[in-house]
Structures are given as structure tokens and as C-alpha cells.
PyMOL commands that place a pseudoatom at each C-alpha (Angstrom):
pseudoatom trace, name=CA, resn=UNK, resi=1, chain=A, elem=C, hetatm=0, pos=[-91.335, -8.783, 12.026]
pseudoatom trace, name=CA, resn=UNK, resi=2, chain=A, elem=C, hetatm=0, pos=[-93.020, -6.892, 15.065]
pseudoatom trace, name=CA, resn=UNK, resi=3, chain=A, elem=C, hetatm=0, pos=[-92.439, -3.087, 16.277]
pseudoatom trace, name=CA, resn=UNK, resi=4, chain=A, elem=C, hetatm=0, pos=[-92.463, -2.997, 19.663]
pseudoatom trace, name=CA, resn=UNK, resi=5, chain=A, elem=C, hetatm=0, pos=[-90.965, -0.024, 22.810]
pseudoatom trace, name=CA, resn=UNK, resi=6, chain=A, elem=C, hetatm=0, pos=[-87.494, -1.183, 23.622]
pseudoatom trace, name=CA, resn=UNK, resi=7, chain=A, elem=C, hetatm=0, pos=[-86.624, -1.776, 27.037]
pseudoatom trace, name=CA, resn=UNK, resi=8, chain=A, elem=C, hetatm=0, pos=[-83.202, -1.595, 28.667]
pseudoatom trace, name=CA, resn=UNK, resi=9, chain=A, elem=C, hetatm=0, pos=[-82.524, -5.018, 28.362]
pseudoatom trace, name=CA, resn=UNK, resi=10, chain=A, elem=C, hetatm=0, pos=[-82.449, -3.954, 24.086]
pseudoatom trace, name=CA, resn=UNK, resi=11, chain=A, elem=C, hetatm=0, pos=[-79.301, -1.495, 24.786]
pseudoatom trace, name=CA, resn=UNK, resi=12, chain=A, elem=C, hetatm=0, pos=[-76.921, -3.541, 23.136]
pseudoatom trace, name=CA, resn=UNK, resi=13, chain=A, elem=C, hetatm=0, pos=[-78.452, -4.889, 20.335]
pseudoatom trace, name=CA, resn=UNK, resi=14, chain=A, elem=C, hetatm=0, pos=[-79.118, -1.125, 19.435]
pseudoatom trace, name=CA, resn=UNK, resi=15, chain=A, elem=C, hetatm=0, pos=[-75.979, 0.296, 19.614]
pseudoatom trace, name=CA, resn=UNK, resi=16, chain=A, elem=C, hetatm=0, pos=[-75.081, -3.034, 17.374]
pseudoatom trace, name=CA, resn=UNK, resi=17, chain=A, elem=C, hetatm=0, pos=[-76.887, -1.760, 14.903]
pseudoatom trace, name=CA, resn=UNK, resi=18, chain=A, elem=C, hetatm=0, pos=[-76.407, 1.817, 15.383]
pseudoatom trace, name=CA, resn=UNK, resi=19, chain=A, elem=C, hetatm=0, pos=[-72.611, 1.280, 14.868]
pseudoatom trace, name=CA, resn=UNK, resi=20, chain=A, elem=C, hetatm=0, pos=[-72.987, -1.360, 11.914]
pseudoatom trace, name=CA, resn=UNK, resi=21, chain=A, elem=C, hetatm=0, pos=[-75.365, 0.684, 10.383]
pseudoatom trace, name=CA, resn=UNK, resi=22, chain=A, elem=C, hetatm=0, pos=[-72.966, 4.015, 11.005]
pseudoatom trace, name=CA, resn=UNK, resi=23, chain=A, elem=C, hetatm=0, pos=[-70.372, 1.754, 9.362]
pseudoatom trace, name=CA, resn=UNK, resi=24, chain=A, elem=C, hetatm=0, pos=[-71.959, 0.768, 6.183]
pseudoatom trace, name=CA, resn=UNK, resi=25, chain=A, elem=C, hetatm=0, pos=[-73.550, 3.699, 5.269]
pseudoatom trace, name=CA, resn=UNK, resi=26, chain=A, elem=C, hetatm=0, pos=[-71.757, 7.007, 6.735]
pseudoatom trace, name=CA, resn=UNK, resi=27, chain=A, elem=C, hetatm=0, pos=[-68.264, 5.566, 5.503]
pseudoatom trace, name=CA, resn=UNK, resi=28, chain=A, elem=C, hetatm=0, pos=[-66.984, 8.556, 2.680]
pseudoatom trace, name=CA, resn=UNK, resi=29, chain=A, elem=C, hetatm=0, pos=[-69.405, 10.861, 4.825]
pseudoatom trace, name=CA, resn=UNK, resi=30, chain=A, elem=C, hetatm=0, pos=[-67.718, 10.811, 7.982]
pseudoatom trace, name=CA, resn=UNK, resi=31, chain=A, elem=C, hetatm=0, pos=[-64.069, 10.102, 8.596]
pseudoatom trace, name=CA, resn=UNK, resi=32, chain=A, elem=C, hetatm=0, pos=[-63.065, 6.442, 8.981]
pseudoatom trace, name=CA, resn=UNK, resi=33, chain=A, elem=C, hetatm=0, pos=[-60.379, 7.007, 12.365]
pseudoatom trace, name=CA, resn=UNK, resi=34, chain=A, elem=C, hetatm=0, pos=[-64.633, 8.321, 13.655]
pseudoatom trace, name=CA, resn=UNK, resi=35, chain=A, elem=C, hetatm=0, pos=[-66.225, 5.104, 12.624]
pseudoatom trace, name=CA, resn=UNK, resi=36, chain=A, elem=C, hetatm=0, pos=[-63.701, 2.602, 12.972]
pseudoatom trace, name=CA, resn=UNK, resi=37, chain=A, elem=C, hetatm=0, pos=[-63.645, 4.350, 16.804]
pseudoatom trace, name=CA, resn=UNK, resi=38, chain=A, elem=C, hetatm=0, pos=[-67.248, 3.409, 16.958]
pseudoatom trace, name=CA, resn=UNK, resi=39, chain=A, elem=C, hetatm=0, pos=[-67.934, 1.433, 20.304]
pseudoatom trace, name=CA, resn=UNK, resi=40, chain=A, elem=C, hetatm=0, pos=[-70.670, -1.262, 21.062]
pseudoatom trace, name=CA, resn=UNK, resi=41, chain=A, elem=C, hetatm=0, pos=[-70.504, -1.345, 24.951]
pseudoatom trace, name=CA, resn=UNK, resi=42, chain=A, elem=C, hetatm=0, pos=[-70.274, 2.779, 24.457]
pseudoatom trace, name=CA, resn=UNK, resi=43, chain=A, elem=C, hetatm=0, pos=[-73.433, 3.447, 21.982]
pseudoatom trace, name=CA, resn=UNK, resi=44, chain=A, elem=C, hetatm=0, pos=[-75.242, 0.630, 24.341]
pseudoatom trace, name=CA, resn=UNK, resi=45, chain=A, elem=C, hetatm=0, pos=[-74.130, 2.858, 28.119]
pseudoatom trace, name=CA, resn=UNK, resi=46, chain=A, elem=C, hetatm=0, pos=[-75.594, 6.087, 25.764]
pseudoatom trace, name=CA, resn=UNK, resi=47, chain=A, elem=C, hetatm=0, pos=[-78.290, 4.428, 24.608]
pseudoatom trace, name=CA, resn=UNK, resi=48, chain=A, elem=C, hetatm=0, pos=[-79.562, 3.018, 28.249]
pseudoatom trace, name=CA, resn=UNK, resi=49, chain=A, elem=C, hetatm=0, pos=[-78.801, 6.389, 29.211]
pseudoatom trace, name=CA, resn=UNK, resi=50, chain=A, elem=C, hetatm=0, pos=[-81.576, 8.262, 26.353]
pseudoatom trace, name=CA, resn=UNK, resi=51, chain=A, elem=C, hetatm=0, pos=[-83.862, 5.669, 26.901]
pseudoatom trace, name=CA, resn=UNK, resi=52, chain=A, elem=C, hetatm=0, pos=[-84.976, 8.151, 29.835]
pseudoatom trace, name=CA, resn=UNK, resi=53, chain=A, elem=C, hetatm=0, pos=[-85.258, 10.839, 27.649]
pseudoatom trace, name=CA, resn=UNK, resi=54, chain=A, elem=C, hetatm=0, pos=[-86.439, 8.974, 24.405]
pseudoatom trace, name=CA, resn=UNK, resi=55, chain=A, elem=C, hetatm=0, pos=[-89.062, 6.998, 22.950]
pseudoatom trace, name=CA, resn=UNK, resi=56, chain=A, elem=C, hetatm=0, pos=[-87.562, 3.932, 21.319]
pseudoatom trace, name=CA, resn=UNK, resi=57, chain=A, elem=C, hetatm=0, pos=[-89.122, 1.339, 19.272]
pseudoatom trace, name=CA, resn=UNK, resi=58, chain=A, elem=C, hetatm=0, pos=[-87.361, -1.153, 17.643]
pseudoatom trace, name=CA, resn=UNK, resi=59, chain=A, elem=C, hetatm=0, pos=[-87.829, -3.599, 14.881]
pseudoatom trace, name=CA, resn=UNK, resi=60, chain=A, elem=C, hetatm=0, pos=[-87.611, -7.265, 15.928]
pseudoatom trace, name=CA, resn=UNK, resi=61, chain=A, elem=C, hetatm=0, pos=[-87.673, -10.588, 14.115]
pseudoatom trace, name=CA, resn=UNK, resi=62, chain=A, elem=C, hetatm=0, pos=[-87.616, -14.027, 16.098]
pseudoatom trace, name=CA, resn=UNK, resi=63, chain=A, elem=C, hetatm=0, pos=[-84.845, -12.974, 18.705]
pseudoatom trace, name=CA, resn=UNK, resi=64, chain=A, elem=C, hetatm=0, pos=[-83.025, -10.535, 16.425]
pseudoatom trace, name=CA, resn=UNK, resi=65, chain=A, elem=C, hetatm=0, pos=[-83.431, -6.501, 16.405]
pseudoatom trace, name=CA, resn=UNK, resi=66, chain=A, elem=C, hetatm=0, pos=[-83.224, -5.350, 12.830]
pseudoatom trace, name=CA, resn=UNK, resi=67, chain=A, elem=C, hetatm=0, pos=[-84.044, -1.783, 13.899]
pseudoatom trace, name=CA, resn=UNK, resi=68, chain=A, elem=C, hetatm=0, pos=[-84.449, 1.207, 15.940]
pseudoatom trace, name=CA, resn=UNK, resi=69, chain=A, elem=C, hetatm=0, pos=[-86.176, 4.650, 16.017]
pseudoatom trace, name=CA, resn=UNK, resi=70, chain=A, elem=C, hetatm=0, pos=[-85.865, 7.503, 18.942]
pseudoatom trace, name=CA, resn=UNK, resi=71, chain=A, elem=C, hetatm=0, pos=[-87.584, 9.749, 19.148]
pseudoatom trace, name=CA, resn=UNK, resi=72, chain=A, elem=C, hetatm=0, pos=[-89.006, 12.804, 21.608]
pseudoatom trace, name=CA, resn=UNK, resi=73, chain=A, elem=C, hetatm=0, pos=[-92.247, 11.603, 22.651]
pseudoatom trace, name=CA, resn=UNK, resi=74, chain=A, elem=C, hetatm=0, pos=[-93.654, 15.382, 23.062]
pseudoatom trace, name=CA, resn=UNK, resi=75, chain=A, elem=C, hetatm=0, pos=[-93.456, 18.129, 20.609]
pseudoatom trace, name=CA, resn=UNK, resi=76, chain=A, elem=C, hetatm=0, pos=[-90.825, 21.076, 20.891]
pseudoatom trace, name=CA, resn=UNK, resi=77, chain=A, elem=C, hetatm=0, pos=[-91.977, 24.678, 21.385]
pseudoatom trace, name=CA, resn=UNK, resi=78, chain=A, elem=C, hetatm=0, pos=[-92.598, 24.726, 17.434]
pseudoatom trace, name=CA, resn=UNK, resi=79, chain=A, elem=C, hetatm=0, pos=[-95.188, 22.105, 17.641]
pseudoatom trace, name=CA, resn=UNK, resi=80, chain=A, elem=C, hetatm=0, pos=[-93.129, 19.592, 16.662]
pseudoatom trace, name=CA, resn=UNK, resi=81, chain=A, elem=C, hetatm=0, pos=[-91.290, 16.299, 17.938]
pseudoatom trace, name=CA, resn=UNK, resi=82, chain=A, elem=C, hetatm=0, pos=[-88.141, 15.095, 16.316]
pseudoatom trace, name=CA, resn=UNK, resi=83, chain=A, elem=C, hetatm=0, pos=[-87.141, 11.699, 15.519]
pseudoatom trace, name=CA, resn=UNK, resi=84, chain=A, elem=C, hetatm=0, pos=[-83.479, 11.721, 16.596]
pseudoatom trace, name=CA, resn=UNK, resi=85, chain=A, elem=C, hetatm=0, pos=[-82.131, 8.228, 14.958]
pseudoatom trace, name=CA, resn=UNK, resi=86, chain=A, elem=C, hetatm=0, pos=[-83.725, 5.774, 13.074]
pseudoatom trace, name=CA, resn=UNK, resi=87, chain=A, elem=C, hetatm=0, pos=[-81.014, 3.570, 12.095]
pseudoatom trace, name=CA, resn=UNK, resi=88, chain=A, elem=C, hetatm=0, pos=[-81.946, -0.312, 10.410]
pseudoatom trace, name=CA, resn=UNK, resi=89, chain=A, elem=C, hetatm=0, pos=[-79.177, -3.418, 10.305]
pseudoatom trace, name=CA, resn=UNK, resi=90, chain=A, elem=C, hetatm=0, pos=[-77.783, -2.937, 7.062]
pseudoatom trace, name=CA, resn=UNK, resi=91, chain=A, elem=C, hetatm=0, pos=[-78.082, -6.217, 6.207]
pseudoatom trace, name=CA, resn=UNK, resi=92, chain=A, elem=C, hetatm=0, pos=[-81.751, -5.789, 6.185]
pseudoatom trace, name=CA, resn=UNK, resi=93, chain=A, elem=C, hetatm=0, pos=[-81.612, -2.588, 4.445]
pseudoatom trace, name=CA, resn=UNK, resi=94, chain=A, elem=C, hetatm=0, pos=[-84.427, -1.969, 1.853]
pseudoatom trace, name=CA, resn=UNK, resi=95, chain=A, elem=C, hetatm=0, pos=[-86.230, -4.709, 3.271]
pseudoatom trace, name=CA, resn=UNK, resi=96, chain=A, elem=C, hetatm=0, pos=[-88.922, -2.760, 4.523]
pseudoatom trace, name=CA, resn=UNK, resi=97, chain=A, elem=C, hetatm=0, pos=[-87.577, -1.900, 8.461]
pseudoatom trace, name=CA, resn=UNK, resi=98, chain=A, elem=C, hetatm=0, pos=[-86.924, 1.023, 7.750]
pseudoatom trace, name=CA, resn=UNK, resi=99, chain=A, elem=C, hetatm=0, pos=[-90.781, 1.780, 6.518]
pseudoatom trace, name=CA, resn=UNK, resi=100, chain=A, elem=C, hetatm=0, pos=[-92.143, -0.145, 9.457]
pseudoatom trace, name=CA, resn=UNK, resi=101, chain=A, elem=C, hetatm=0, pos=[-90.496, 1.996, 12.486]
pseudoatom trace, name=CA, resn=UNK, resi=102, chain=A, elem=C, hetatm=0, pos=[-90.810, 5.585, 10.774]
pseudoatom trace, name=CA, resn=UNK, resi=103, chain=A, elem=C, hetatm=0, pos=[-94.796, 3.850, 10.281]
pseudoatom trace, name=CA, resn=UNK, resi=104, chain=A, elem=C, hetatm=0, pos=[-95.093, 2.959, 13.794]
pseudoatom trace, name=CA, resn=UNK, resi=105, chain=A, elem=C, hetatm=0, pos=[-92.958, 6.313, 15.490]
pseudoatom trace, name=CA, resn=UNK, resi=106, chain=A, elem=C, hetatm=0, pos=[-95.071, 8.186, 13.152]
pseudoatom trace, name=CA, resn=UNK, resi=107, chain=A, elem=C, hetatm=0, pos=[-98.701, 6.491, 14.723]
pseudoatom trace, name=CA, resn=UNK, resi=108, chain=A, elem=C, hetatm=0, pos=[-97.554, 6.716, 18.217]
pseudoatom trace, name=CA, resn=UNK, resi=109, chain=A, elem=C, hetatm=0, pos=[-96.656, 10.557, 17.391]
pseudoatom trace, name=CA, resn=UNK, resi=110, chain=A, elem=C, hetatm=0, pos=[-100.501, 11.278, 15.598]
pseudoatom trace, name=CA, resn=UNK, resi=111, chain=A, elem=C, hetatm=0, pos=[-101.899, 9.129, 18.887]
pseudoatom trace, name=CA, resn=UNK, resi=112, chain=A, elem=C, hetatm=0, pos=[-99.550, 12.178, 21.445]
pseudoatom trace, name=CA, resn=UNK, resi=113, chain=A, elem=C, hetatm=0, pos=[-101.691, 15.076, 18.998]
pseudoatom trace, name=CA, resn=UNK, resi=114, chain=A, elem=C, hetatm=0, pos=[-98.289, 15.741, 17.817]
pseudoatom trace, name=CA, resn=UNK, resi=115, chain=A, elem=C, hetatm=0, pos=[-98.594, 17.423, 14.559]
pseudoatom trace, name=CA, resn=UNK, resi=116, chain=A, elem=C, hetatm=0, pos=[-95.333, 17.488, 12.613]
pseudoatom trace, name=CA, resn=UNK, resi=117, chain=A, elem=C, hetatm=0, pos=[-92.270, 15.519, 12.903]
pseudoatom trace, name=CA, resn=UNK, resi=118, chain=A, elem=C, hetatm=0, pos=[-88.673, 16.694, 12.066]
pseudoatom trace, name=CA, resn=UNK, resi=119, chain=A, elem=C, hetatm=0, pos=[-85.466, 15.052, 11.478]
pseudoatom trace, name=CA, resn=UNK, resi=120, chain=A, elem=C, hetatm=0, pos=[-82.144, 15.671, 10.297]
pseudoatom trace, name=CA, resn=UNK, resi=121, chain=A, elem=C, hetatm=0, pos=[-80.017, 13.760, 7.631]
pseudoatom trace, name=CA, resn=UNK, resi=122, chain=A, elem=C, hetatm=0, pos=[-76.563, 14.110, 5.586]
pseudoatom trace, name=CA, resn=UNK, resi=123, chain=A, elem=C, hetatm=0, pos=[-77.011, 15.809, 2.722]
pseudoatom trace, name=CA, resn=UNK, resi=124, chain=A, elem=C, hetatm=0, pos=[-74.700, 13.089, 1.095]
pseudoatom trace, name=CA, resn=UNK, resi=125, chain=A, elem=C, hetatm=0, pos=[-77.093, 10.668, 1.906]
pseudoatom trace, name=CA, resn=UNK, resi=126, chain=A, elem=C, hetatm=0, pos=[-79.216, 10.679, -1.125]
pseudoatom trace, name=CA, resn=UNK, resi=127, chain=A, elem=C, hetatm=0, pos=[-80.657, 7.310, 0.060]
pseudoatom trace, name=CA, resn=UNK, resi=128, chain=A, elem=C, hetatm=0, pos=[-81.949, 8.529, 3.502]
pseudoatom trace, name=CA, resn=UNK, resi=129, chain=A, elem=C, hetatm=0, pos=[-83.429, 12.004, 1.989]
pseudoatom trace, name=CA, resn=UNK, resi=130, chain=A, elem=C, hetatm=0, pos=[-85.022, 9.892, -0.510]
pseudoatom trace, name=CA, resn=UNK, resi=131, chain=A, elem=C, hetatm=0, pos=[-86.372, 7.468, 1.386]
pseudoatom trace, name=CA, resn=UNK, resi=132, chain=A, elem=C, hetatm=0, pos=[-88.144, 10.481, 3.835]
pseudoatom trace, name=CA, resn=UNK, resi=133, chain=A, elem=C, hetatm=0, pos=[-89.067, 12.631, 0.986]
pseudoatom trace, name=CA, resn=UNK, resi=134, chain=A, elem=C, hetatm=0, pos=[-91.481, 9.044, -0.033]
pseudoatom trace, name=CA, resn=UNK, resi=135, chain=A, elem=C, hetatm=0, pos=[-92.636, 9.758, 3.623]
pseudoatom trace, name=CA, resn=UNK, resi=136, chain=A, elem=C, hetatm=0, pos=[-93.833, 13.073, 3.493]
pseudoatom trace, name=CA, resn=UNK, resi=137, chain=A, elem=C, hetatm=0, pos=[-90.918, 14.821, 4.290]
pseudoatom trace, name=CA, resn=UNK, resi=138, chain=A, elem=C, hetatm=0, pos=[-89.351, 17.793, 3.002]
pseudoatom trace, name=CA, resn=UNK, resi=139, chain=A, elem=C, hetatm=0, pos=[-85.844, 19.524, 3.137]
pseudoatom trace, name=CA, resn=UNK, resi=140, chain=A, elem=C, hetatm=0, pos=[-87.479, 23.200, 5.646]
pseudoatom trace, name=CA, resn=UNK, resi=141, chain=A, elem=C, hetatm=0, pos=[-84.382, 24.969, 4.725]
pseudoatom trace, name=CA, resn=UNK, resi=142, chain=A, elem=C, hetatm=0, pos=[-82.044, 24.496, 7.874]
pseudoatom trace, name=CA, resn=UNK, resi=143, chain=A, elem=C, hetatm=0, pos=[-79.131, 23.628, 7.603]
pseudoatom trace, name=CA, resn=UNK, resi=144, chain=A, elem=C, hetatm=0, pos=[-75.925, 22.482, 9.647]
pseudoatom trace, name=CA, resn=UNK, resi=145, chain=A, elem=C, hetatm=0, pos=[-72.340, 21.127, 9.859]
pseudoatom trace, name=CA, resn=UNK, resi=146, chain=A, elem=C, hetatm=0, pos=[-72.145, 18.140, 11.722]
pseudoatom trace, name=CA, resn=UNK, resi=147, chain=A, elem=C, hetatm=0, pos=[-69.882, 18.785, 14.452]
pseudoatom trace, name=CA, resn=UNK, resi=148, chain=A, elem=C, hetatm=0, pos=[-69.978, 15.165, 16.164]
pseudoatom trace, name=CA, resn=UNK, resi=149, chain=A, elem=C, hetatm=0, pos=[-66.539, 14.688, 14.548]
pseudoatom trace, name=CA, resn=UNK, resi=150, chain=A, elem=C, hetatm=0, pos=[-63.416, 14.900, 12.254]
pseudoatom trace, name=CA, resn=UNK, resi=151, chain=A, elem=C, hetatm=0, pos=[-64.707, 14.722, 9.105]
pseudoatom trace, name=CA, resn=UNK, resi=152, chain=A, elem=C, hetatm=0, pos=[-63.003, 14.833, 4.744]
pseudoatom trace, name=CA, resn=UNK, resi=153, chain=A, elem=C, hetatm=0, pos=[-62.420, 17.923, 4.307]
pseudoatom trace, name=CA, resn=UNK, resi=154, chain=A, elem=C, hetatm=0, pos=[-65.255, 20.058, 6.040]
pseudoatom trace, name=CA, resn=UNK, resi=155, chain=A, elem=C, hetatm=0, pos=[-67.958, 18.421, 8.611]
pseudoatom trace, name=CA, resn=UNK, resi=156, chain=A, elem=C, hetatm=0, pos=[-70.528, 17.126, 6.706]
pseudoatom trace, name=CA, resn=UNK, resi=157, chain=A, elem=C, hetatm=0, pos=[-73.827, 19.048, 6.058]
pseudoatom trace, name=CA, resn=UNK, resi=158, chain=A, elem=C, hetatm=0, pos=[-76.882, 18.052, 7.918]
pseudoatom trace, name=CA, resn=UNK, resi=159, chain=A, elem=C, hetatm=0, pos=[-80.462, 19.438, 6.291]
pseudoatom trace, name=CA, resn=UNK, resi=160, chain=A, elem=C, hetatm=0, pos=[-83.245, 19.694, 8.116]
pseudoatom trace, name=CA, resn=UNK, resi=161, chain=A, elem=C, hetatm=0, pos=[-86.577, 17.588, 6.968]
pseudoatom trace, name=CA, resn=UNK, resi=162, chain=A, elem=C, hetatm=0, pos=[-90.070, 18.031, 8.379]
pseudoatom trace, name=CA, resn=UNK, resi=163, chain=A, elem=C, hetatm=0, pos=[-93.509, 16.593, 7.984]
pseudoatom trace, name=CA, resn=UNK, resi=164, chain=A, elem=C, hetatm=0, pos=[-97.000, 17.146, 8.834]
pseudoatom trace, name=CA, resn=UNK, resi=165, chain=A, elem=C, hetatm=0, pos=[-99.018, 14.406, 10.641]
for i in range(1, 165): cmd.bond("trace and resi %d" % i, "trace and resi %d" % (i + 1))
show_as sticks, trace
zoom trace
């Protein structure tokens, strides 16, 4: 497996990973109708546009993209860059893909002189929260309700996490 910078030709593969991982990982957190409406074609268009603003890395095994990590390449006003998305193909969960992507992203940010990194994680996604805590992230007290979908009951709570680099 290699981790490399994504290009526009990776948009469909990134979108496929994104949709499949959301459907597998967020069932029960995000409303089924929202997950079922996700479209690889729509996500691919979104990633082609987002790739202009974000630094996106992909983990590739053979010809297959197994995961991706999209991040801001420069720090914000608080001195921290943000990981906007890190998703792994469900069949590759717990195989080291997410750790490899995160390590490459953090190294890239260190090389750019970034001192800290932040991200958002669903409160109910205990696997992701444990993963990030193992990699040095801790909740920083900020939270918000996920407004990107119709949710089951109240929208899921997202916790903000931060790590020093």
C-alpha cells in the first residue's frame, strides 16, 4: 500500500469510499434516508471541486483506492489545520489504512510548520473517537449538532478533537 497525493482522476474512487464508509459506519447515527440518498456521482463532483481547496491523500493498494484523508494545508487563525475527512473502505477497516493515512497527513502538516490539527467526530462513533485518542487527539470541549442531514431524533452530536504536532 502506498499513500500519495490525490488527483482529479481519483475523484470517483474517493467518492465511492466516502459513500460506502458513510453507509457502513453511520447507520444508526444518521438517518437511513440520508445514507440511502448518497450518490457516488454527486460526491465525485464535490471532490473535484474540493480538491482545489484541500490537500487530499489517498491510500492505494494495487489499482484500488482503499481510503483518503482531506485536510486544510495551512493553519487557520487558531494556528491549527483541520482534517476535513478521513474515510477507509469498509472492507479495509482495521487493516492499517486509516493509521497510514493519518500518519502521512500529520507528517505533511509538520513539514508545513503547522503546530496543531483538529477534526470533528460523531459522539456516537466510539470506534473513531478511540482511534483518534490513540493517535494523540483529545476532545477540546467544542461540540455542535450535525446539520448536514435529517437525523434520527435530534441531529447527532459532533465533538471537536485536537492534537499537537
